[in-house]
N, C-alpha and C positions, 0 to 999 in steps of 0.2 A: 765682550763675550767672544770666545773662540769656537769655531766649528771644526770637527774632524771628519775626514772621509778618506778611507783606504790609506791611512798613514799620513795624509796631508793635514796640515793645520791652517785654517783660514781665519785670519785675524779680522777684527772689526774694520780696519782700514781697507783690507782686501775685499771685504764684503761690500763696503761702500763703493769701491771701484767697480765691482760687478754691477751694482744697481745703476750707476751712472753710465756704464758701458751699454747696458740694455736700453736706457733712455735715448742714448745717442744713435742707436741702430734700430729704430722702430719697425722697419720693414723686413728685417731678417727672420728667417725661420729658426727654430731651436737648433737645428743642425749647423746652420751657418753661424749663429751666435757662438756656439761651442768652438767651431774651427777658428773664428776670428779672435776669440778670447785667448785661445792657445797661442796664436800668432802674437797678440799684444803682450803676453807674458813670456814669450819665447819658451813655451812649455812643450818640449819635444823629447822624444826618445833618443837614445844614443845613436840610432841609425838615421836620425833626421825626421822621422815621421811624427806628426802631431799626436799628443796625448788626448785625442778627441773623445774616445769612449769614456775615459776616466773623467774628463771635464764635463761631459754630458750627464754622467751619473751625479757629479757634484752639484750641477745646476738643478737637476731634478730634486735632489734632496733638499736644497735650500728653498726651492719653489713649494714643495709639499709642507715645509716647516713655516711657510708664510713670510720668509725673509726677503724673497725676491718674487717678481711676477714675470713668468715666461710668456711668450706669445702663445696663442692657441695652437694645438697640434694640427698640422696641415695634412699629414698623411700617416696612416697607421700601417706599418710594414709587418708582414708576418714574422713572428719570432721563431727562428730556426731551432732555438733551444727548447721551446714549448712543443712545437709540432715538428719534431726531428724526423727526417726521412732516413731510415736505416740504410747504410751502405749496402748496395746490391752484392750478392755473391759473385765471385770471380772464379772462373774455371782455371784451376792450376793442377799440375801433376801432384797427386797425393799418394803416389807409390811409396811404400816404406823405405826409409833411408837409415841405415844403421852401420855400425863399424867403428873403427878408431878415428879419432880426430884427424890424424895424418892422412887418412884415406880419402877425406872429402875436401882437403885443401887444394887450391887456394880458396879462402873465404873472402868475399867482398862485402864491405859494409858501406851502405849508401845512404846519405841524408836525403830524404825525398820530400821534405816540406817545400811546397811551391814548385813541384816538378810533376811530370806526367805519371809518375809511379805513386803519387799520393793516394788516389782512389784505391789502388791495390792494397796499400798499407791499411787504410780505413776498413776495407772489407775483411781483411784477415783478422784484425782485432775484433770486429763486430761478430764474426761467425765462429771464432776459435778461442777467444779469451773468455774466461768465465765471468768477467765484469763487462764484457762488450766494449764497444767504442763510444767514447764521449768526445765531442768537439772541444778542444782546449780553448781556454780564454787567456789572452795575453801572449807573451813570448813562449814559443815552443818549437821543438825539433822532432822529426820523425825519422827513424832509421829502419831500413830494410836490410836484411842479411841474406846473402846469396851464396849458394854452393852448387856446383855441377849444373849451372844454368837455371836454377830454380830458387824461389824464396824459401828460407828455412826458419826465419825468426824476425820479430819486430820489437822495437823499443821506442816508447814514447817518453819525451821529456818536456817538462813545463815549468812554470813559475813556482817557486817554493812557497809554502804557507808562511804568512807573516809572523805568526806567533807559534813557537814550538820550543817548549821549555828545555828539553834535553839537548836539542841542537844548539840553542842559544847559550846554555851553560858550557857546552863543549867548545864553542868558538870563544866565549868570554867577552863578547862585544856589549857595548852599552845599548840602551833603548834607542838613543839617537843614531848610533852607528847602524843598528839593525834597520831602522826606517830608511836610512840613506843607502844601504848596501844590500838589501834583501834581494834585489834583482840580480845579484852576483852569485846566487845559489840556485842550482838546478835540481829539480825534483823528478825522479824516475817514476812516472805514473803507471806505466805498463811495461811488462817484459813477457814476451810470448815466444816460446819454442814451439813450432807447429807440431801437433800431436802425433804425426806419423814420422817425426824425426827422432831417432834414438842413437845419439852419439855421446859417448862419455866425455865429460869435461868441456863440452861445447859451450854451455851457458857461461861459465867463468871465463873462458877464452874470449867470448864475444864482449863481455863486460869490460875486460881489460883493454880490448881494442877500441871500444866506443869511448871510454873515459879518456883514452889517450888523445882523441881528436875532438872531444866535446867542446872544450873551451874555444878552440880555433874555429869550429863550425858556428858556434854562437856568435863569436866576433864577426864572422863573415856575414851573417844574416841580420844581426841586431846591433852591430857596432860596439859591442863591449864583450869582454870575456866573462867566464864564470870560474869561481875559485873552489867551490865545494859542491859535491853531488850528494844527494840524500834520497832515501826511499823508505817506505813503510812495509813491514812484513806482518801478516796476520798469523800469529803463532798457532791459532786453531787449525790453520790450513798448511802452513809452510814452516820450514826451519831456516830458510835463507841460506842454504848450503852453498849455492853458487856464488852469492855475494861474499860470504866469508872466505871462500876459496880464492876470490879475486881481491882479498885484503881489505874489504869493507869492514868498518868497525861498528860495533853496537854502541849507540849513544844513550840508550835508555828506552823508556816506554812513553807513549802518549797518555794524556789524561782521560781520553775517551769523551772529551767535550768538544763538539764541533761548533761551527759558527752559529748554529741554530739553538745552542744550549742557553737556557735562561737561568741556570743555577750552577752550582759547583758539582753537581752530580753527573756522572757519565751518561751520555745519551747514545753511545755507540760502543762497539767493541774496542778494546785496547790494542794498539799496534806497537811493534818494536820498531824503533827508528835506527836505521843504519846510515853511516856516512862515509864518504871517501874524499879526502883532500885531493884537489887537482893541481895543487902547487904546494911546496913546502912552506911558503910564506902566507898561507891562506888566513891565518889568524891576524897577522899584521895588516894584510890588505883589506880584510873584512871589517876590521875595527877602526878604520879611518873614518872620520866624520867631518 
C-alpha cells in the first residue's frame, strides 16, 4: 500500500524504514525525529534547508492513521495561524500622490522578505488590502515599491496551488512533471496600490518590473528559479486591467472547488486565472521530470 502526502508518495518499503528509524531513536522528540529523518533521506530544499515542516506533517498523518507510533508530545507551542496577532499599524505619509508616471520616477522595488522592512509590508497589507494580511506558508517573497521616499505599493508572492486545471493545460505538463516542478511556479497572492496613490499606468509598470527580477530573487533566497507567474482575479470585483496591460494572459477559470471541497460542486466563487511566462522556454523547463 502507498501513502500520499502533499504530492509525495510513500511506499511500503519507505514506511518500514520510518518505523525502524523511530525504534532506533527512542529518546528523540517528534521535532528531532523529523529533522533527523530529513537528514537520513537527504530531504532538503534547493537552498539546503531541511524539509522539516513537510516531514512533520507526513509523520503526523501516518501516526493518526495507526501506521507508526510517534513519541508523546513534549511541548505544545502556540499556533500563530490559529491565534494570529494582527500586524500593528505603521505611521506613514498618506498625503495624496497623483500625476503622470514620469513625474514620480524613479521607482524603487525592494524585496523585503527577511529584512527590516518586512513588518511595514505586513502592516500595509493588513490595513489597506481588502483581504488583509495572511502569513504565507512555504516559499514566498514580499516586495515593497517606493517613490519619492515613501511606500506606494506591495506585492506578495508564494507557492502555487498544486492542482489548477487551466494552468496545467496551458503548460501541457504531465502529472509527474507537475509534482516534480510545481515549486518552479510563483503565485501572486496580493497586489496593493495604496489607496491615496493615483498614478495612471503605475500598476502595470510595477508588474513589469517585478516579473523581470522575480526569478532571480527567488533563486537568491531559495536556491532555484521560477519559470511561470500566475494569479487569480475575482471577476465580480476586478477586470485585471493592469495584468492584461502588462501582457499577462488569461488561462481560463477555476472550478470553484477548494481543498475543503468534498464533492464536484463549487464551494467558493469562480476566479479567472492569469499567467505570465518568465522565460520563453517555460513549457520545456516545467515539463521535465
